N, C-alpha and C positions, 0 to 999 in steps of 0.2 A: 504494500500500500504506500502510495506516494503522498507525502504531506505538502502543504503549501510552501513551507520553507525550503523543501528540496528542489522546487522548481523556480524559486525566486532568485533572480540575479542580483548580486550585491555590488555596490560601488565601494571601492577601497582606495585608501591613500597609504602607500608603502614607502617609508623613508629609508634611505640608505646613506651611508657615510661617503662623502666625495661627490664630485661632479660627473654625471653621465651625459654624454652628448645625445641629441635627439636621434642619431644614427642607430642607437640601441633599441629604439622603439619596436621595430619588427621582432627583435629577439625576445621581447617581453609581451608577446601577444597583442601588440599595438596599443599598450597602455601609454598614455601621454606622459612625457617626462619633463619635469620643470626643475630649474635650478633654484634652490632656496637661498635666501640672503646669508645664511650661516655657512655656506660653502658645501652643503649637502644637496641631495636630489630627492624628489618625490615622484614616484610612479603613481598615476591615478587613472581610474576608469572602472568599467564594469567587468567583473569576473564572474563567469557563469556558474561555477560551483566550487566546492572545496578541492576537488581534484585539480582543477585549473589553478587555484590559489597555491596549492602545494607545489605544482609544477613551476610556478614563477619563483617561489621561495627556493626551490632546488636550484634554479638557474642563478639566483643571487648568490647562493652558497658556492656553486661551481665556479663562479667568477671571482670568488674570494672577497666579495663585498661585505662590509659590515652592516647588518640589519639594525636599524634604529627603532622602527616601529611598524606595526601593521594595524590599521584602523579602519573598520567599516564606516562608511559615510551615510548620513541620512538620505533617504529618497528625496529627489527634487520634485 
């Protein structure tokens, strides 16, 4: 049985240490990448499910990036 939360896409803001160029956007499932004033980067956008979220986190780890935070964002 599928629950409503299982089919609901969630918007996330994922912060990593350091600056990422927009060229990395395709590697992170087309999440938008923005440079933060503190010298870090935020990936943001809709992630379809937890498997996709874990895939992105795995890529961050594989690149050796330091994860700062993973925050779901309110629906617009």
